[in-house]
KEDREN-192575 format. One record per residue (C-alpha): residue number from 0; residue in three letters; x, y, z. Coordinates in nm, 4 decimals. Layout:
 pos code        u        v        w
 NUM  ALA        X        Y        Z
...
END
This chain:
 pos code        u        v        w
   0  MET  -0.0005  -0.0006  -0.0016
   1  THR   0.1438   0.3287  -0.0943
   2  LYS   0.1350   0.6316   0.1287
   3  PRO  -0.0688   0.9318   0.0279
   4  ALA   0.1012   1.2533  -0.0948
   5  SER   0.0550   1.5787   0.0988
   6  ALA  -0.1277   1.8445  -0.0759
   7  PHE  -0.2367   2.2086  -0.0228
   8  VAL  -0.5070   2.3393  -0.2697
   9  TYR  -0.6230   2.7060  -0.2472
  10  VAL  -0.8712   2.8807  -0.4815
  11  THR  -0.9695   3.2365  -0.4882
  12  TYR  -1.1574   3.4694  -0.7218
  13  ILE  -1.0104   3.8050  -0.8097
  14  ARG  -1.1818   4.0949  -0.9694
  15  THR  -0.9395   4.1448  -1.2628
  16  THR  -0.8513   4.0251  -1.6032
  17  PRO  -0.6564   3.7104  -1.6801
  18  GLU  -0.3871   3.9217  -1.8387
  19  LYS  -0.3432   4.1366  -1.5302
  20  LEU  -0.3300   3.8180  -1.3025
  21  TRP  -0.0769   3.6681  -1.5282
  22  SER   0.1353   3.9723  -1.5173
  23  ALA   0.1058   3.9724  -1.1369
  24  LEU   0.2080   3.5951  -1.1254
  25  THR   0.5058   3.6268  -1.3682
  26  GLU   0.6578   3.9875  -1.3566
  27  SER   0.9295   4.0135  -1.0845
  28  ASP   0.8643   4.3607  -0.9911
  29  PHE   0.4940   4.3021  -0.9731
  30  MET   0.5397   3.9858  -0.7618
  31  SER   0.7548   4.1528  -0.5139
  32  ARG   0.4644   4.3885  -0.4389
  33  TRP   0.2465   4.0947  -0.3049
  34  TRP   0.5039   3.8403  -0.2261
  35  LEU   0.6388   4.0514   0.0716
  36  GLY   0.9298   4.2031  -0.1106
  37  MET   1.0714   3.8542  -0.2392
  38  ARG   1.2241   3.8656  -0.5728
  39  PHE   1.1380   3.5981  -0.8044
  40  GLU   1.3682   3.5193  -1.1200
  41  THR   1.3180   3.3004  -1.4267
  42  ASP   1.2598   3.3344  -1.7886
  43  TRP   0.9317   3.1062  -1.7705
  44  LYS   1.0565   2.8577  -2.0433
  45  PRO   1.0046   2.4943  -1.9547
  46  GLY   1.3146   2.3494  -1.8314
  47  SER   1.4576   2.6853  -1.6924
  48  PRO   1.5604   2.7307  -1.3442
  49  TRP   1.3708   2.9652  -1.1143
  50  LYS   1.4536   3.1138  -0.8007
  51  LEU   1.2886   3.3154  -0.5106
  52  GLU   1.5073   3.5397  -0.3001
  53  PHE   1.4490   3.7143   0.0238
  54  PRO   1.4798   4.0988   0.0164
  55  ASP   1.8341   4.0652   0.1470
  56  GLY   1.9458   3.8440  -0.1470
  57  ARG   1.9360   3.5061   0.0344
  58  LEU   1.7925   3.2176  -0.1624
  59  ALA   1.4531   3.1043  -0.0218
  60  ASP   1.3184   2.8660  -0.2784
  61  GLY   1.4068   2.7374  -0.6391
  62  GLY   1.3677   2.4748  -0.8772
  63  VAL   1.2645   2.4158  -1.2426
  64  VAL   0.9756   2.5610  -1.4769
  65  VAL   0.8083   2.2347  -1.5731
  66  GLU   0.5356   2.3975  -1.7763
  67  CYS   0.4231   2.7581  -1.8743
  68  ASP   0.1063   2.7898  -2.0933
  69  ARG   0.0425   3.1748  -2.0866
  70  PRO  -0.2046   3.2834  -1.9586
  71  LYS  -0.3408   2.9622  -1.8070
  72  ARG  -0.1142   2.7456  -1.6260
  73  ILE   0.2301   2.7358  -1.4678
  74  VAL   0.3793   2.4199  -1.3155
  75  LEU   0.6977   2.4633  -1.1023
  76  ARG   0.9379   2.1912  -0.9328
  77  TRP   0.9692   2.3538  -0.6018
  78  ARG   1.2503   2.3117  -0.3344
  79  ASN   1.2906   2.4996  -0.0210
  80  HIS   1.6610   2.6357   0.0383
  81  TRP   1.6363   2.8235   0.3638
  82  SER   1.5276   2.5585   0.5954
  83  PRO   1.7529   2.2300   0.6240
  84  GLU   1.4480   2.0336   0.7537
  85  LEU   1.2293   2.1454   0.4639
  86  ASN   1.5097   2.1090   0.2004
  87  ALA   1.5640   1.7603   0.3247
  88  GLU   1.2146   1.6683   0.2051
  89  GLY   1.3195   1.7131  -0.1636
  90  ASP   1.1122   1.8546  -0.4463
  91  ALA   0.7509   1.9632  -0.4318
  92  GLN   0.5376   2.0600  -0.7334
  93  CYS   0.3313   2.3783  -0.7429
  94  VAL   0.0614   2.4398  -1.0054
  95  PHE  -0.1015   2.7853  -1.0849
  96  GLU  -0.4163   2.7795  -1.2982
  97  VAL  -0.5837   3.0896  -1.4190
  98  GLU  -0.9381   3.0752  -1.5508
  99  PRO  -1.1942   3.3419  -1.6416
 100  ALA  -1.4881   3.3271  -1.4096
 101  ALA  -1.8315   3.5018  -1.3897
 102  ASP  -1.8876   3.8660  -1.3218
 103  GLY  -1.5618   4.0077  -1.4227
 104  ALA  -1.3627   3.7817  -1.1991
 105  VAL  -1.0682   3.5436  -1.2722
 106  LYS  -1.0359   3.2024  -1.0763
 107  LEU  -0.6886   3.1418  -0.9433
 108  SER  -0.6016   2.7933  -0.8136
 109  ILE  -0.2848   2.7003  -0.6447
 110  THR  -0.2001   2.3344  -0.5905
 111  HIS   0.1082   2.2615  -0.3895
 112  THR   0.1951   1.8928  -0.3438
 113  MET   0.4714   1.6680  -0.2209
 114  ASP   0.5038   1.2976  -0.2628
 115  ARG   0.5314   1.2032   0.0953
 116  PRO   0.2693   1.1946   0.3793
 117  GLU   0.2633   1.4626   0.6301
 118  SER   0.5076   1.6877   0.4605
 119  LYS   0.6363   1.9810   0.6664
 120  LEU   0.6848   2.1913   0.3441
 121  ILE   0.3106   2.1475   0.2698
 122  GLN   0.2241   2.2290   0.6224
 123  ALA   0.4501   2.5469   0.5964
 124  VAL   0.3040   2.6558   0.2601
 125  SER  -0.0449   2.5976   0.3778
 126  GLY   0.0069   2.8863   0.6222
 127  GLY   0.1926   3.1017   0.3635
 128  TRP  -0.0139   3.0800   0.0453
 129  PRO  -0.3363   3.2388   0.1990
 130  ARG  -0.1445   3.5384   0.3375
 131  LEU   0.0271   3.5919  -0.0081
 132  LEU  -0.2794   3.5249  -0.2122
 133  SER  -0.4865   3.7728  -0.0064
 134  ASN  -0.2117   4.0218  -0.0794
 135  LEU  -0.2340   3.9508  -0.4371
 136  LYS  -0.6116   3.9826  -0.4377
 137  SER  -0.5940   4.2976  -0.2512
 138  LEU  -0.3383   4.4522  -0.4708
 139  LEU  -0.5274   4.3712  -0.7898
 140  GLU  -0.8590   4.4856  -0.6710
 141  THR  -0.7458   4.8001  -0.4759
 142  GLY  -0.4059   4.8872  -0.5766
 143  ASP  -0.2489   4.8169  -0.2384
 144  PRO  -0.1422   4.4838  -0.0782
 145  ILE  -0.2843   4.4053   0.2664
 146  ALA   0.0649   4.3527   0.4056
 147  PRO   0.3473   4.5429   0.2392
 148  ALA   0.6981   4.3992   0.2922
 149  LYS   0.8298   4.7054   0.4820
 150  GLU   0.5588   4.6495   0.7612
 151  LEU   0.6396   4.2837   0.8134
 152  GLY   1.0123   4.3183   0.8422
 153  CYS   1.0247   4.0146   0.5924
 154  GLN   1.3355   3.8506   0.7257
 155  GLY   1.3063   3.4848   0.8036
 156  SER   1.0722   3.2698   0.5859
 157  SER   0.9441   3.2652   0.2317
 158  ALA   0.5873   3.1937   0.3607
 159  ALA   0.5099   2.9838   0.0662
END
């Protein structure tokens, strides 16, 4: 009998366009506004590396772009680099899916999975993604994130 994988799934609806949401998910300067000052670097081509850095330049997370289907879907192989315990769990997968929804909204689904039961990484991201995606939703709908990086003193964790 195989052990089940750990998974975190988050779905939100954002009053925006698929194009604006895609830009928020893929443009580093835009991402840093809702991702607590973190910097995301990649060229978004399948097989390319990606990395997420803390505001002070330390590596938080990284991996490989598995799939990028603009403006619908991104699949990343994901590995935590700042926590030895989380890093030891190995690679996870994170899938972003963008779909038009009713009433001028766009549906964003994030599915973060780890092929191991009771993953501490999945436990960590399950606390981080809601905070980050609330920031994203607020930024796109009002022009301001809920929690700017400067107010949080974003120093120790990548949250997702």
